[in-house]
Each structure stands twice: as structure tokens, then as C-alpha cells.
VOGUMAR-457452 format. One record per residue: residue number from 1; residue in three letters; x, z, y of N, C-alpha, C in turn. Coordinates in nm, 2 decimals. Example, Ala and Ser with C-alpha at 12.3 -4.5 7.8 and 13.67 -1.06 7.14 Angstrom:
2
(node 1 'ALA' (1.32 0.78 -0.57) (1.23 0.78 -0.45) (1.32 0.78 -0.33)),
(node 2 'SER' (1.28 0.71 -0.22) (1.37 0.71 -0.11) (1.29 0.79 0.00)),
This chain:
78
(node 1 'MET' (7.41 -9.92 11.19) (7.36 -9.90 11.32) (7.34 -10.02 11.39)),
(node 2 'ILE' (7.22 -10.03 11.47) (7.18 -10.15 11.54) (7.18 -10.12 11.69)),
(node 3 'PHE' (7.25 -10.20 11.76) (7.26 -10.15 11.90) (7.20 -10.28 11.99)),
(node 4 'GLY' (7.08 -10.29 12.01) (7.01 -10.39 12.09) (7.02 -10.51 12.04)),
(node 5 'GLY' (6.97 -10.63 12.10) (6.97 -10.74 12.06) (6.88 -10.84 12.14)),
(node 6 'ILE' (6.79 -10.93 12.08) (6.69 -11.01 12.15) (6.57 -10.97 12.07)),
(node 7 'ASP' (6.45 -11.00 12.15) (6.33 -10.98 12.10) (6.27 -11.12 12.05)),
(node 8 'GLN' (6.14 -11.11 12.02) (6.07 -11.25 11.99) (6.06 -11.35 12.11)),
(node 9 'LYS' (6.07 -11.30 12.22) (6.05 -11.37 12.35) (6.18 -11.41 12.41)),
(node 10 'LEU' (6.28 -11.38 12.34) (6.44 -11.40 12.36) (6.47 -11.32 12.49)),
(node 11 'ASN' (6.42 -11.20 12.51) (6.45 -11.11 12.61) (6.54 -11.00 12.54)),
(node 12 'ALA' (6.66 -10.96 12.63) (6.74 -10.85 12.57) (6.67 -10.72 12.57)),
(node 13 'MET' (6.70 -10.65 12.45) (6.64 -10.53 12.42) (6.74 -10.42 12.41)),
(node 14 'ARG' (6.71 -10.30 12.43) (6.79 -10.19 12.39) (6.71 -10.10 12.29)),
(node 15 'PHE' (6.75 -10.11 12.16) (6.69 -10.05 12.06) (6.79 -10.00 11.96)),
(node 16 'ILE' (6.83 -9.88 12.00) (6.94 -9.81 11.91) (6.88 -9.74 11.79)),
(node 17 'THR' (6.92 -9.79 11.68) (6.85 -9.77 11.55) (6.96 -9.76 11.44)),
(node 18 'VAL' (6.94 -9.65 11.35) (7.02 -9.65 11.22) (6.93 -9.69 11.09)),
(node 19 'TYR' (6.98 -9.75 10.99) (6.92 -9.79 10.89) (6.97 -9.70 10.76)),
(node 20 'ASP' (6.90 -9.63 10.69) (6.95 -9.57 10.57) (6.91 -9.65 10.44)),
(node 21 'PHE' (7.02 -9.71 10.41) (7.00 -9.80 10.30) (6.95 -9.73 10.16)),
(node 22 'LEU' (6.98 -9.60 10.15) (6.94 -9.53 10.04) (6.79 -9.50 10.02)),
(node 23 'ASP' (6.72 -9.47 10.16) (6.58 -9.43 10.16) (6.50 -9.55 10.21)),
(node 24 'HIS' (6.58 -9.66 10.26) (6.51 -9.78 10.30) (6.42 -9.74 10.43)),
(node 25 'LYS' (6.47 -9.67 10.53) (6.39 -9.64 10.64) (6.47 -9.66 10.77)),
(node 26 'PHE' (6.41 -9.69 10.87) (6.49 -9.69 11.01) (6.46 -9.57 11.09)),
(node 27 'THR' (6.55 -9.53 11.17) (6.53 -9.42 11.26) (6.60 -9.45 11.38)),
(node 28 'GLN' (6.51 -9.44 11.48) (6.54 -9.48 11.63) (6.61 -9.36 11.68)),
(node 29 'LEU' (6.72 -9.38 11.77) (6.81 -9.27 11.82) (6.78 -9.26 11.97)),
(node 30 'ARG' (6.84 -9.15 12.03) (6.82 -9.14 12.17) (6.96 -9.13 12.22)),
(node 31 'GLU' (6.98 -9.18 12.34) (7.13 -9.18 12.40) (7.16 -9.05 12.47)),
(node 32 'SER' (7.27 -9.01 12.49) (7.32 -8.92 12.57) (7.45 -8.96 12.61)),
(node 33 'GLY' (7.49 -8.88 12.75) (7.62 -8.93 12.79) (7.60 -9.05 12.87)),
(node 34 'VAL' (7.71 -9.12 12.90) (7.71 -9.25 12.98) (7.70 -9.36 12.88)),
(node 35 'PRO' (7.59 -9.43 12.88) (7.58 -9.55 12.79) (7.64 -9.67 12.82)),
(node 36 'PRO' (7.67 -9.74 12.72) (7.73 -9.88 12.76) (7.62 -9.97 12.81)),
(node 37 'PRO' (7.66 -10.07 12.90) (7.56 -10.16 12.93) (7.49 -10.24 12.84)),
(node 38 'THR' (7.36 -10.27 12.85) (7.29 -10.35 12.76) (7.37 -10.50 12.75)),
(node 39 'ARG' (7.37 -10.54 12.61) (7.43 -10.65 12.58) (7.40 -10.72 12.47)),
(node 40 'ILE' (7.41 -10.85 12.45) (7.38 -10.95 12.34) (7.51 -10.99 12.29)),
(node 41 'ASN' (7.50 -11.05 12.15) (7.61 -11.11 12.07) (7.74 -11.03 12.08)),
(node 42 'HIS' (7.72 -10.90 12.06) (7.82 -10.81 12.07) (7.89 -10.78 11.92)),
(node 43 'GLY' (7.98 -10.70 11.91) (8.03 -10.67 11.79) (8.02 -10.51 11.78)),
(node 44 'LEU' (8.00 -10.47 11.63) (7.99 -10.33 11.61) (8.05 -10.29 11.48)),
(node 45 'LEU' (8.16 -10.22 11.49) (8.24 -10.19 11.37) (8.23 -10.04 11.33)),
(node 46 'GLU' (8.20 -10.01 11.21) (8.19 -9.86 11.16) (8.34 -9.82 11.14)),
(node 47 'ILE' (8.38 -9.70 11.20) (8.51 -9.66 11.18) (8.51 -9.53 11.13)),
(node 48 'GLY' (8.42 -9.48 11.08) (8.41 -9.35 10.99) (8.36 -9.22 11.05)),
(node 49 'ASN' (8.32 -9.14 10.99) (8.28 -8.99 11.05) (8.16 -9.01 11.15)),
(node 50 'GLY' (8.08 -9.11 11.14) (7.97 -9.12 11.24) (8.01 -9.19 11.35)),
(node 51 'MET' (8.13 -9.25 11.37) (8.17 -9.31 11.47) (8.17 -9.49 11.45)),
(node 52 'PHE' (8.14 -9.55 11.58) (8.13 -9.68 11.57) (8.22 -9.74 11.68)),
(node 53 'LEU' (8.27 -9.86 11.68) (8.33 -9.92 11.79) (8.26 -10.04 11.83)),
(node 54 'LEU' (8.20 -10.03 11.96) (8.12 -10.13 12.01) (8.19 -10.22 12.11)),
(node 55 'TYR' (8.20 -10.36 12.09) (8.29 -10.43 12.17) (8.23 -10.57 12.20)),
(node 56 'GLY' (8.28 -10.62 12.32) (8.24 -10.74 12.36) (8.09 -10.78 12.38)),
(node 57 'GLY' (8.07 -10.90 12.36) (7.92 -10.95 12.40) (7.90 -11.02 12.53)),
(node 58 'GLU' (7.77 -11.04 12.56) (7.75 -11.11 12.68) (7.63 -11.03 12.76)),
(node 59 'ASP' (7.64 -11.04 12.88) (7.55 -10.99 12.98) (7.41 -11.05 12.96)),
(node 60 'PRO' (7.30 -10.99 12.92) (7.18 -11.07 12.92) (7.14 -11.15 13.04)),
(node 61 'ALA' (7.19 -11.13 13.15) (7.12 -11.18 13.29) (7.22 -11.31 13.30)),
(node 62 'GLY' (7.32 -11.32 13.21) (7.41 -11.44 13.23) (7.53 -11.42 13.33)),
(node 63 'ARG' (7.56 -11.30 13.36) (7.66 -11.28 13.45) (7.80 -11.29 13.39)),
(node 64 'GLY' (7.81 -11.32 13.24) (7.95 -11.33 13.20) (7.95 -11.25 13.06)),
(node 65 'SER' (8.07 -11.24 13.03) (8.10 -11.17 12.90) (8.17 -11.04 12.92)),
(node 66 'PHE' (8.15 -10.94 12.83) (8.21 -10.82 12.83) (8.35 -10.80 12.75)),
(node 67 'ALA' (8.44 -10.74 12.82) (8.58 -10.72 12.75) (8.61 -10.59 12.73)),
(node 68 'ASP' (8.50 -10.49 12.71) (8.53 -10.36 12.70) (8.50 -10.31 12.57)),
(node 69 'LEU' (8.55 -10.20 12.54) (8.55 -10.12 12.41) (8.46 -9.99 12.43)),
(node 70 'TRP' (8.39 -9.95 12.34) (8.30 -9.81 12.35) (8.32 -9.75 12.21)),
(node 71 'HIS' (8.35 -9.62 12.21) (8.35 -9.55 12.08) (8.21 -9.48 12.09)),
(node 72 'VAL' (8.13 -9.50 12.00) (8.00 -9.45 12.00) (7.98 -9.37 11.88)),
(node 73 'ARG' (7.93 -9.24 11.90) (7.92 -9.13 11.79) (7.77 -9.12 11.76)),
(node 74 'VAL' (7.75 -9.13 11.65) (7.59 -9.11 11.60) (7.59 -8.97 11.52)),
(node 75 'HIS' (7.50 -8.91 11.57) (7.46 -8.76 11.52) (7.33 -8.74 11.50)),
(node 76 'LEU' (7.30 -8.75 11.36) (7.16 -8.73 11.31) (7.13 -8.57 11.30)),
(node 77 'GLU' (7.01 -8.56 11.37) (6.97 -8.39 11.33) (6.90 -8.40 11.20)),
(node 78 'GLU' (6.92 -8.29 11.14) (6.89 -8.26 10.99) (6.73 -8.23 11.00)),
């Protein structure tokens, strides 16, 4: 799973995507619930059963670092 990053002009972007390494394709996801703030330089750890742990990172506007943890569940519609 990819959760944001920076674009070619070095602007923060929010682009939540999963990559299927078997089929070699990307699928863009939509968010539901209360989303975490957009961040850069964060960590993302797969913890199993479609769950990820999103942690840390920096505010793209330069207001400081994040010290929070988010459990993110990925559900792909068949």
C-alpha cells in the first residue's frame, strides 16, 4: 500500500494506492471514516489481514513531525 508522498514538483500528495505484485497493477483506493492527516516521510507497516500501521512522518506545510499511530484497514471490492 502507498499512502501519499511528494509529486514531481515536491508538493505533498495524497494518493492511496495498493500494488498487486502478482498481476503487476495499481489500484487507487477511496477513503472512508476519519482519515489521518496528509504527511510525508511516514512509515507504513503491514500487520496482516488487510491491516496496516501508519506512523510518524512530517507535516507537509512544515509545522512539525507527527507522533501518532493509525490502524488502516484495506478492503478491496471483488
